C-alpha positions as CSV (number, residue, x, y, z in Angstrom):
1,X,0.0,0.1,-0.2
2,X,3.1,2.6,0.8
3,X,4.2,1.3,-2.3
4,X,1.4,2.4,-4.1
5,X,0.7,6.0,-2.6
6,X,5.0,6.5,-3.2
7,X,3.8,6.3,-6.9
8,X,0.9,7.7,-7.1
9,X,3.0,10.8,-5.8
10,X,5.8,10.0,-8.6
11,X,3.6,9.7,-11.4
12,X,1.1,12.5,-10.0
13,X,4.5,15.1,-10.0
14,X,6.2,13.8,-13.2
15,X,2.6,14.7,-14.7
16,X,2.7,18.6,-13.5
17,X,6.2,18.5,-14.7
18,X,5.2,17.2,-18.2
19,X,2.7,20.0,-17.7
20,X,4.9,23.0,-17.4
21,X,5.7,23.5,-21.1
22,X,2.2,23.2,-21.8
23,X,1.3,26.3,-20.2
24,X,4.5,28.2,-20.5
25,X,4.3,31.5,-21.9
26,X,7.1,32.4,-24.0
27,X,7.6,36.5,-23.9
28,X,8.2,38.7,-26.7
29,X,11.7,39.4,-26.2
30,X,14.9,37.7,-24.4
31,X,14.9,38.7,-21.3
32,X,17.5,41.2,-20.5
33,X,18.9,43.2,-17.7
34,X,14.9,43.4,-16.1
35,X,11.5,42.8,-17.7
36,X,8.8,44.9,-17.5
37,X,4.8,44.2,-18.1
38,X,2.7,46.7,-19.1
39,X,-0.8,45.5,-17.8
40,X,-4.4,47.6,-17.4
41,X,-7.0,48.3,-20.2
42,X,-6.0,51.1,-21.0
43,X,-2.5,53.3,-21.1
44,X,-3.8,56.1,-18.8
45,X,-4.5,53.3,-16.2
46,X,-1.5,51.3,-17.3
47,X,0.5,49.2,-14.3
48,X,4.1,47.9,-14.4
49,X,5.2,44.6,-13.0
50,X,8.9,44.8,-13.3
51,X,10.7,41.1,-12.7
52,X,15.0,40.9,-13.1
53,X,14.0,36.8,-13.3
54,X,12.0,35.1,-13.9
55,X,9.5,36.4,-17.0
56,X,8.0,33.9,-18.4
57,X,6.9,32.2,-15.1
58,X,5.9,35.8,-14.0
59,X,3.8,36.3,-17.4
60,X,1.5,33.0,-16.4
61,X,0.3,34.8,-13.3
62,X,-0.8,37.8,-14.7
63,X,-4.0,38.0,-16.5
64,X,-4.1,41.7,-17.9
65,X,-0.9,41.9,-20.1
66,X,-1.2,44.8,-22.6
67,X,2.8,45.1,-23.6
68,X,5.9,43.8,-22.6
69,X,9.6,46.1,-22.6
70,X,12.9,44.5,-21.7
71,X,16.5,46.0,-21.0
72,X,19.6,45.5,-22.6
73,X,23.2,47.1,-21.7
74,X,23.7,46.7,-25.4
75,X,22.1,45.8,-28.4
76,X,22.3,45.0,-32.0
77,X,19.2,46.6,-33.6
78,X,19.8,45.8,-37.1
79,X,20.2,41.6,-36.0
80,X,17.2,42.1,-33.5
81,X,15.2,43.5,-36.5
82,X,15.7,40.5,-38.3
83,X,14.5,38.5,-35.3
84,X,11.5,39.8,-34.4
85,X,10.5,40.1,-38.1
86,X,10.6,43.7,-38.2
87,X,11.4,46.9,-40.1
88,X,11.9,51.0,-39.0
89,X,8.5,52.6,-39.6
90,X,10.0,56.5,-38.3
91,X,12.6,57.8,-36.2
92,X,13.0,60.6,-33.7
93,X,15.7,61.8,-32.3
94,X,16.2,63.9,-28.6
95,X,18.7,65.2,-26.7
96,X,19.5,62.3,-25.0
97,X,17.9,59.1,-26.8
98,X,17.3,58.3,-30.6
99,X,13.4,55.9,-30.5
100,X,12.9,53.7,-33.2
101,X,8.7,52.8,-34.0
102,X,9.0,49.4,-35.8
103,X,6.5,46.9,-36.9
104,X,7.6,43.7,-36.4
105,X,6.1,40.0,-35.8
106,X,4.9,40.8,-32.3
107,X,1.2,40.3,-30.7
108,X,0.7,44.7,-29.5
109,X,-0.1,47.3,-31.6
110,X,-1.0,50.6,-31.3
111,X,-1.6,53.5,-33.7
112,X,0.7,56.2,-33.5
113,X,0.9,58.9,-36.7
114,X,-2.2,56.5,-38.6
115,X,0.2,53.7,-38.3
116,X,0.6,50.4,-36.6
117,X,3.4,50.4,-34.2
118,X,4.4,47.1,-32.3
119,X,7.8,47.8,-32.0
120,X,9.8,50.3,-29.6
121,X,13.0,50.6,-29.4
122,X,15.0,53.6,-27.5
123,X,19.0,53.8,-27.5
124,X,20.5,56.1,-24.5
125,X,23.9,56.2,-23.6
126,X,24.2,53.1,-21.3
127,X,21.8,51.1,-22.8
128,X,18.6,50.3,-25.2
129,X,14.9,49.5,-24.2
130,X,12.5,47.8,-26.3
131,X,8.9,47.1,-26.0
132,X,5.6,46.1,-27.7
133,X,4.3,47.7,-28.7
134,X,5.6,51.1,-27.1
135,X,7.4,51.9,-23.7
136,X,5.1,52.7,-21.7
137,X,5.8,56.0,-18.8
138,X,9.4,57.9,-18.4
139,X,11.9,56.7,-20.9
């Protein structure tokens, strides 16, 4: 009887472990220095949930995600755009950053200046932030 209980417990644990990939929700980007989820139904009411690791697992616990972002110390933009099937639609240069607004094979999008944007890349001294659809809040 004890053998059956142990076997049943091991079987249940193995079944649970086998199901994890089925429920694993992949993120838009490879995890960088930190990973932020933009949650809520409007940008005005947007709340940010940031993790330093385990972003795919954290994504499973959130139900109202409307965007994702991560930060890298450096990024080869041309290679990155190739990986996400992206192309730059327009660029905005500010005094401390350059922002690229792109179209890419990513799940979130917004309309900006009459164009559908679903990838925003902000290059600043010391790092690069990427987001889909755009970086919310101060950047």
